[in-house]
C-alpha positions, 0 to 999 in steps of 0.5 A: 648893880655894882658887879656882874659876873659871867660864869664861864669866860672862855668856851662853852657859853662864853663871849671868848672862844679858844683853840688849845694852844691856838687862836682866840676870838670874840663870840657875838655875845662879847660885844653887848657885854663889852658895850655894857661894861664900858658905857653902861656906867651911871644911873639906870634910866626908867624908860617907858617903851612902847613897841609892837609885839608878838605872841609866843608860846610862853607869853602874849604881846612880847615887845619886838623892841627892848631899850635900856638906858644909862645917864652918866652925870659926871661924863655928861653922857646918855647911852641907850642899848636897843634890841629889835627882835622882828625878823622882817621889819625895821622899827623906828626908835624915838626917845625924848631927851626932855630934861637932859638939854642939848645932845649930840650922837657921838657913837652908834654901833649896830650888830645884825644878821638875818641868820640867828644861828650866825656865829663867829668861828675860828675860820670866820671870827668876824661873821657878826661884829658891830658896825658903825651905825648911820641915821641916828639923829637928834632934833627938837629934843628927840633921838631918832634911829631905825632899828634893823630886823634882828639887831642890837644897837648901842647909841651914845650921846654927849650932853652939853655942859650945864 
């Protein structure tokens, strides 16, 4: 995909909210769009994700975890975007980095809230924003991290020069 568009950039269903002749603030959806726009560059990876699931009205065995990834050969980076839909349990993520060589975690951002209705507002514009993640590590060619309940994460890895 070379281009992506957002139908309405401001207000209604937007990542940026405003007041007439007043303040502007970032809505929660702004941050995943931002991370994808800045770090989702390169070749999309075809990932085989295994996750526990749940049954919903419209589908059975919906995975709690979704992960997408991008390899930027020129920038020598791997970036993963992960979501944990489980409301009560953290889920451990393990990703094989086989074929990419040595790597190190250079950025890890986490967004989470126990309240799915939480929103950034004029009075509280930072109710749900990214925070520095901790605990993501690489060992023996595997990236591991813990995905807290109801969370979105961006994990960025720098690859050693070949």
